[in-house]
C-alpha positions in Angstrom: 20.6 -3.6 -4.2 19.3 -7.1 -2.9 16.6 -8.6 -5.2 15.7 -10.7 -2.9 11.7 -10.5 -3.2 10.0 -12.6 -0.6 10.6 -13.4 3.0 11.6 -16.9 4.4 8.1 -17.8 5.5 6.7 -16.2 2.4 8.7 -18.7 0.3 7.5 -21.4 2.1 4.0 -20.5 1.6 4.3 -20.0 -2.1 6.3 -23.5 -2.3 3.5 -25.0 -1.0 0.7 -23.7 -2.6 2.3 -23.2 -6.3 5.4 -25.6 -6.1 7.6 -25.7 -9.0 5.8 -22.9 -10.7 6.8 -20.2 -7.9 10.2 -21.4 -7.8 10.6 -20.8 -11.4 9.1 -17.7 -10.9 11.2 -16.7 -8.1 14.4 -16.7 -10.4 12.8 -14.2 -12.7 12.2 -11.1 -11.1 15.6 -9.4 -11.1 15.5 -9.6 -15.1 12.0 -8.6 -15.1 12.4 -5.6 -12.9 15.1 -4.5 -15.3 13.3 -5.3 -18.6 10.1 -3.4 -17.4 12.0 -0.6 -15.9 13.6 0.0 -19.2 10.0 -0.5 -20.9 8.2 2.1 -18.8 10.9 4.1 -18.4 11.0 3.9 -14.5 13.8 4.3 -11.8 13.7 1.5 -9.2 13.7 2.3 -5.7 13.4 -0.1 -2.5 11.3 -3.1 -2.4 8.0 -2.8 -0.1 7.0 -5.3 2.0 3.8 -6.7 0.4 1.6 -9.8 0.9 2.3 -13.3 0.2 1.7 -13.2 -3.6 4.1 -10.7 -5.0 6.9 -8.6 -5.3 6.5 -4.9 -5.0 9.1 -1.9 -5.5 8.7 1.9 -5.1 9.6 3.4 -8.5 9.7 7.0 -10.1 8.1 7.3 -13.7 9.6 9.6 -16.3 7.5 12.7 -15.4 8.5 12.3 -11.7 5.6 11.0 -10.3 6.1 8.1 -7.5 4.2 4.6 -8.5 4.3 0.9 -7.4 5.6 -2.0 -9.4 4.3 -4.9 -8.7 5.0 -8.3 -10.1 2.4 -11.0 -9.2 4.0 -14.7 -8.2 0.6 -16.2 -8.8 -1.3 -17.4 -11.9 -4.2 -14.6 -11.3 -2.3 -11.6 -12.2 -4.7 -11.4 -15.0 -7.7 -11.3 -13.2 -6.0 -8.5 -10.8 -5.4 -6.6 -14.1 -9.0 -6.8 -15.0 -10.4 -5.9 -11.8 -8.0 -2.7 -11.6 -9.0 -1.8 -14.8 -12.7 -2.1 -14.0 -12.2 0.0 -11.0 -10.6 3.1 -12.9 -9.1 4.1 -9.5 -12.3 4.2 -7.7 -11.7 2.4 -4.4 -8.4 1.0 -5.5 -5.1 2.6 -6.7 -5.1 3.6 -10.5 -4.0 1.2 -12.8 -0.9 3.1 -15.0 0.2 0.0 -17.3 0.4 -3.6 -17.1 1.9 -6.7 -18.7 -0.4 -10.2 -18.4 2.6 -12.1 -19.8 4.8 -11.2 -17.2 2.2 -10.8 -14.2 3.3 -7.1 -14.1 1.4 -3.9 -13.0 2.4 -0.3 -12.5 0.0 1.4 -9.7 -0.6 4.8 -8.6 1.3 5.2 -5.2 -1.0 5.6 -2.5 -0.3 8.3 0.2 0.2 8.8 2.9 -0.1 4.6 2.6 -0.6 3.8 6.1 -2.3 0.7 7.0 -5.7 1.1 8.9 -6.0 -0.4 12.3 -9.7 0.3 12.9 -12.0 1.3 9.8 -15.2 2.0 10.6 -18.3 0.5 9.0 -19.4 3.8 7.0 -15.8 3.9 5.7 -15.9 0.6 4.3 -19.3 0.4 2.9 -18.1 3.5 0.9 -15.2 1.4 -0.6 -17.5 -1.5 -0.9 -19.9 0.5 -2.6 -17.2 1.6 -5.3 -15.4 -1.8 -5.6 -18.8 -3.5 -6.4 -19.3 -3.0 -10.1 -20.3 -5.2 -13.1 -17.6 -8.4 -12.8 -15.5 -8.3 -16.3 -15.8 -11.4 -18.0 -13.7 -14.4 -17.4 -13.4 -13.8 -13.7 -14.0 -17.0 -11.5 -17.0 -17.3 -9.7 -16.8 -17.1 -5.9 -18.1 -20.3 -5.0 -15.3 -21.7 -7.1 -12.8 -19.6 -5.5 -14.1 -20.1 -2.2 -14.6 -24.2 -2.5 -10.4 -23.9 -3.5 -9.7 -22.1 -0.3 -11.6 -24.8 1.8 -9.6 -27.1 0.4 -6.6 -25.9 0.6 -7.2 -25.3 4.4 -7.8 -28.7 4.6 -4.8 -29.8 2.9 -3.0 -27.5 5.2 -4.1 -28.4 8.2 -5.7 -25.1 9.1 -9.5 -26.6 9.0 -10.7 -29.9 9.9 -12.8 -32.0 7.8 -15.9 -31.7 9.5 -15.6 -27.7 9.5 -14.8 -28.1 5.9 -17.9 -30.0 5.2 -19.9 -27.1 7.1 -18.5 -24.5 5.1 -19.0 -26.3 1.6 -22.9 -26.9 2.4 -23.1 -23.3 3.6 -21.6 -22.1 0.4 -23.9 -24.2 -1.4 -27.2 -22.8 0.6 -25.7 -19.3 -0.3 -25.3 -19.7 -3.9 -28.7 -20.7 -4.0 -30.2 -17.6 -2.7 -27.6 -15.4 -4.4 -28.4 -11.9 -5.8 -26.7 -10.9 -9.0 -22.8 -11.2 -9.0 -20.7 -8.1 -8.9 -16.7 -7.8 -8.6 -15.4 -8.7 -5.7 -12.1 -7.6 -4.0 -11.9 -10.8 -2.6 -9.5 -10.5 0.8 -10.9 -7.1 2.2 -10.0 -6.4 5.6 -7.5 -3.9 7.3 -4.4 -5.6 5.8 -5.8 -4.3 2.4 -7.1 -1.1 3.4 -4.4 1.8 3.2 -5.3 5.6 4.3 -5.2 7.6 0.9 -5.2 11.4 0.7 -7.2 11.6 -2.1 -10.0 9.0 -1.2 -10.0 8.5 2.3 -9.9 4.5 2.1 -7.9 2.6 -0.8 -8.2 -1.0 -1.0 -5.1 -2.8 -2.3 -4.5 -6.5 -2.9 -7.2 -8.0 -4.4 -7.9 -11.4 -5.1 -10.9 -10.8 -7.5 -13.7 -12.9 -8.2 -17.7 -12.4 -9.3 -20.4 -13.3 -6.8 -22.3 -12.2 -3.5 -21.3 -8.6 -2.3 -21.9 -9.9 1.1 -18.8 -12.1 1.0 -16.4 -8.8 0.6 -18.4 -7.4 3.6 -18.1 -10.9 5.8 -14.4 -11.1 5.1 -13.8 -7.9 6.7 -16.3 -8.8 9.8 -14.0 -11.9 10.2 -11.2 -9.5 10.3 -8.1 -11.8 10.3 -9.7 -13.3 13.7 -9.2 -10.1 15.4 -12.0 -9.2 18.4 -15.1 -7.4 17.7 -16.7 -9.5 15.2 -20.3 -8.7 16.4 -19.9 -5.0 16.4 -18.1 -5.3 12.9 -21.4 -7.0 11.8 -23.8 -4.6 13.3 -21.6 -1.4 11.7 -21.4 -3.0 7.9 -24.9 -4.2 8.0 -26.4 -1.0 8.9 -24.2 1.0 6.3 -24.6 -1.1 3.5 -28.3 -2.8 3.9 -26.6 -6.1 2.9 -28.8 -9.0 4.4 -27.5 -9.8 7.9 -27.6 -13.2 7.9 -25.8 -13.6 4.2 -23.2 -11.5 6.0 -22.7 -13.5 9.0 -22.8 -16.8 7.3 -20.0 -15.3 4.7 -18.0 -14.6 7.6 -18.3 -17.7 9.5 -17.2 -19.1 5.9 -14.1 -17.2 5.6 -13.4 -18.1 9.4 -12.8 -21.9 8.0 -10.9 -21.2 4.7 -8.8 -18.1 6.8 
């Protein structure tokens, strides 16, 4: 079976954002997969098509249960492990095992695991209510992560300097009136929401940080530039009771950093 772990476009994305570190990481998954399969008594299955920053494989555990083995090609895998441990299977897959040094996670397999095309505000609000718990120690702040994303958008030609300046100023304003921080998913839109027979909806692929709960709501409102943002804003504000202006402004910031 081929051990190719990312598509050509994904390789280009990783090389741009991670450089030499990504190239070194890409050489490691075949050996890491075999090592982890032996340690955790897993039968390796085919690759799953995941996001831009990981390699995922179907696996079967020694007890016959299905799981997903994920290798994270990014330095913040420790934060994902901490977030999944904090969620304890509520609103996100259960974390079965992890190896911080190898950036490896063994996760519950979500079934049927189909992607959500049009989630409703009530269902998303329920997921957010489960995810927005007290943040684990050591997570980066939302403001720090968003500023990095804005800078990366400018460097990559995805945002103009004018829009970036507006977004940075908006982040500063939002931070001045921010509520107590919660654990944020950090990338919550339909691409990272799966249908789960046990939960209804299940959030995958977090980029965790600590900050304003309105950010996750705004990320969903932005919706990867899908039409219908005003309807999503009305729906999520009505379902969560979050301040409309904060959700709207975070959605606009997400529109700048992508």
